[in-house]
C-alpha positions as CSV (number, residue, x, y, z in Angstrom):
1,M,-0.1,0.0,0.1
2,S,1.5,3.4,-1.0
3,I,1.4,6.4,1.3
4,K,0.3,9.6,-0.3
5,N,-0.1,11.9,2.6
6,P,2.8,14.4,2.7
7,F,2.7,15.2,6.5
8,L,2.6,11.3,7.1
9,I,5.5,10.8,5.0
10,T,7.5,13.6,6.5
11,V,6.7,12.2,10.1
12,L,8.0,8.8,8.9
13,I,11.3,10.3,7.6
14,I,12.0,12.1,10.8
15,L,11.1,8.9,12.9
16,A,13.3,6.8,10.5
17,S,16.2,9.3,10.8
18,S,15.7,9.6,14.7
19,L,16.1,5.8,15.0
20,T,19.2,5.4,12.8
21,L,20.8,8.2,15.0
22,N,19.9,6.5,18.1
23,I,21.1,3.1,16.9
24,F,24.4,4.9,15.9
25,Q,24.9,6.7,19.2
26,F,24.1,3.3,21.0
27,N,26.7,1.4,19.0
28,K,29.2,4.1,19.6
29,N,28.5,4.3,23.3
30,R,28.8,0.6,23.6
31,S,32.1,0.7,21.5
32,L,33.6,3.4,23.9
33,A,32.4,1.4,26.9
34,K,34.5,-1.7,25.7
35,G,37.4,0.6,25.0
36,I,39.0,2.0,21.9
37,K,42.7,2.0,20.9
38,V,44.8,5.2,20.9
39,I,46.9,5.2,17.5
40,G,48.6,8.4,18.3
41,V,49.7,11.2,20.5
42,I,49.5,14.8,19.4
43,D,50.9,16.6,22.5
44,G,50.4,16.3,26.2
45,D,46.7,16.6,26.3
46,T,45.6,15.4,22.9
47,I,45.2,11.7,21.6
48,V,44.2,10.2,18.3
49,L,41.9,7.3,18.5
50,D,41.2,4.5,16.1
51,G,39.3,6.0,13.2
52,K,41.6,9.1,13.4
53,T,39.5,11.1,15.7
54,R,41.4,13.6,18.1
55,L,40.4,13.7,21.7
56,R,41.6,16.1,24.4
57,L,41.9,15.2,28.1
58,R,39.4,17.1,29.7
59,Q,40.5,19.6,32.5
60,T,44.3,19.7,31.3
61,D,46.2,22.2,29.4
62,A,49.7,20.9,28.0
63,P,52.5,23.4,26.9
64,E,52.7,23.8,23.2
65,L,55.7,21.6,21.9
66,Q,58.0,24.4,21.3
67,Y,57.7,25.7,25.0
68,C,59.3,24.3,28.1
69,G,57.9,21.0,29.4
70,G,55.8,20.4,25.9
71,N,58.0,17.4,24.7
72,E,58.2,15.9,28.2
73,A,54.3,16.2,28.5
74,K,54.0,14.5,25.2
75,D,56.4,11.8,26.0
76,L,54.7,10.9,29.3
77,L,51.2,10.7,27.6
78,E,52.6,8.5,25.0
79,K,54.0,6.1,27.6
80,L,50.7,5.9,29.4
81,V,48.2,5.4,26.5
82,N,49.8,5.0,23.0
83,H,48.8,1.8,21.2
84,K,46.6,0.8,24.2
85,K,42.6,0.7,24.7
86,V,41.4,3.3,26.7
87,I,37.7,3.9,27.9
88,I,36.2,7.3,27.2
89,K,33.7,8.8,29.6
90,E,31.8,12.1,29.9
91,E,32.8,13.3,26.5
92,I,31.8,16.9,25.4
93,I,32.5,19.3,22.5
94,D,34.5,22.4,23.6
95,T,33.9,25.9,22.1
96,Q,36.1,25.2,19.2
97,G,34.2,22.1,18.3
98,R,36.9,19.6,19.6
99,P,35.7,16.4,21.6
100,M,37.0,16.4,25.0
101,A,36.8,13.5,27.7
102,L,37.8,11.7,30.9
103,V,40.0,8.9,29.8
104,Y,40.7,6.0,31.6
105,L,43.1,3.0,31.3
106,G,41.5,0.4,33.1
107,N,40.8,2.1,36.7
108,R,43.6,4.6,36.0
109,L,42.2,8.0,35.1
110,I,44.7,9.4,32.8
111,N,43.8,12.9,33.2
112,Q,44.7,12.7,37.0
113,E,47.9,11.0,36.1
114,M,49.1,13.9,33.7
115,L,48.1,16.6,36.2
116,A,49.9,14.7,39.1
117,S,53.0,14.6,36.9
118,G,53.1,18.5,36.8
119,W,53.6,18.5,32.9
120,V,50.3,19.9,32.4
121,R,48.3,22.5,33.8
122,Y,44.8,22.3,35.5
123,H,42.1,23.7,33.2
124,S,38.9,24.6,35.2
125,D,35.7,22.5,34.0
126,Q,32.8,20.5,35.6
127,T,33.2,16.7,35.8
128,S,32.6,13.9,38.1
129,A,36.5,14.0,38.7
130,T,36.6,17.8,39.2
131,E,37.9,17.6,42.8
132,T,40.3,14.9,42.3
133,L,41.7,16.4,39.4
134,K,42.2,19.8,41.0
135,S,43.9,18.3,44.1
136,A,46.3,16.3,41.9
137,A,47.2,19.6,40.1
138,N,47.7,21.6,43.4
139,L,49.8,18.9,44.9
140,A,52.2,18.7,41.6
141,K,52.4,22.7,42.0
142,S,53.2,22.5,45.7
143,K,55.8,19.9,45.1
144,K,57.3,22.0,42.2
145,L,56.9,19.1,39.7
146,G,57.2,19.4,36.0
147,I,56.4,22.7,34.5
148,F,56.5,24.2,38.2
149,S,59.9,23.2,38.6
150,P,62.9,25.6,38.1
151,K,63.3,24.2,34.6
152,C,60.1,26.1,33.4
153,Y,58.9,28.3,36.3
154,Q,61.6,30.8,37.2
155,T,62.3,34.0,39.3
156,E,66.0,34.2,38.0
157,N,67.7,33.2,34.8
158,P,69.7,30.1,35.5
159,E,71.3,30.2,32.1
160,N,72.5,33.7,31.8
161,P,71.8,35.9,34.9
162,K,73.0,39.0,32.9
163,C,69.9,38.6,30.4
164,N,67.5,39.7,33.4
165,I,64.5,41.4,31.5
166,K,61.3,39.3,32.3
167,G,58.8,38.7,29.4
168,N,55.3,37.8,31.0
169,T,51.9,37.5,29.8
170,D,48.9,38.7,31.8
171,K,46.6,35.9,32.3
172,N,43.5,38.1,32.2
173,S,44.0,40.3,29.3
174,A,46.7,38.3,27.5
175,M,48.9,41.3,27.2
176,K,52.5,40.7,26.6
177,N,54.6,42.9,28.9
178,Y,58.4,42.9,29.9
179,Y,59.8,44.1,33.2
180,Y,63.4,45.0,34.0
181,P,65.0,45.7,37.5
182,G,63.5,48.8,38.7
183,C,59.9,48.2,37.5
184,P,57.8,48.0,40.6
185,Q,56.4,44.5,39.8
186,Y,59.8,43.1,38.8
187,E,60.7,41.1,41.9
188,F,57.1,39.5,42.0
189,T,56.9,38.6,38.2
190,I,57.3,35.0,37.5
191,V,58.8,33.8,34.1
192,E,56.7,30.7,33.2
193,K,58.3,29.3,30.0
194,D,55.6,26.7,29.5
195,L,53.4,29.7,28.7
196,G,55.8,31.0,26.0
197,E,57.2,33.6,28.6
198,D,61.1,34.1,28.6
199,W,64.0,36.1,29.6
200,F,65.7,38.7,27.3
201,C,69.0,40.4,27.3
202,S,67.8,43.9,26.1
203,E,64.5,45.8,25.4
204,K,65.0,45.5,21.8
205,E,65.1,41.6,22.1
206,A,61.9,41.8,24.1
207,Q,60.1,43.9,21.8
208,K,61.2,41.9,18.8
209,A,59.4,38.9,20.4
210,G,56.0,40.8,20.8
211,F,56.5,42.0,24.5
212,T,55.9,45.7,25.2
213,K,57.4,47.5,28.1
214,A,55.0,47.3,31.2
215,K,53.1,50.6,31.7
216,N,54.2,51.3,35.3
217,C,58.1,50.7,34.3
218,P,60.2,54.0,34.7
């Protein structure tokens, strides 16, 4: 029997599409619950899953590879999950359209292990593991691990003390300022090299790197 009612045809199409989507989502969730293989690691907070899907670890933020700690973070994540099956939980899409999730290897929460290492920063978010992740990050910072060690987190230039101009990025405005001895905030300014901050030997060098003299410097 043929169906000639346009409205009824539209309803049937919508129902069929919805059913197909639900079946797809069910199969996807069942697959993720059983585990999915990691086939690559991009950096310290991003992995590639079987099927070439990129996935970020929720509540973590790794240094860019060219910055202090970037390679260490990537190397650690590779050792933890590369070529292994992981469980994906609480997956969401971030504001840039990228999937993010809590990643488990058995009962081990990889997001937590990365934060506990100190090679990634804590990124504010709400998951079932928020307090656990925040505690791991705070403990790593208090122990001066990873990017919070003198390797990346500096008040003095260990390589060349004469190059003592501090390049610093304001976390609220993203303004890139530099400070030299005599600037009111100089003593309190931290050079966090995992964020792309650095030391400079001259104002000209700092300006060439995109930093501007802080307004309260004489």
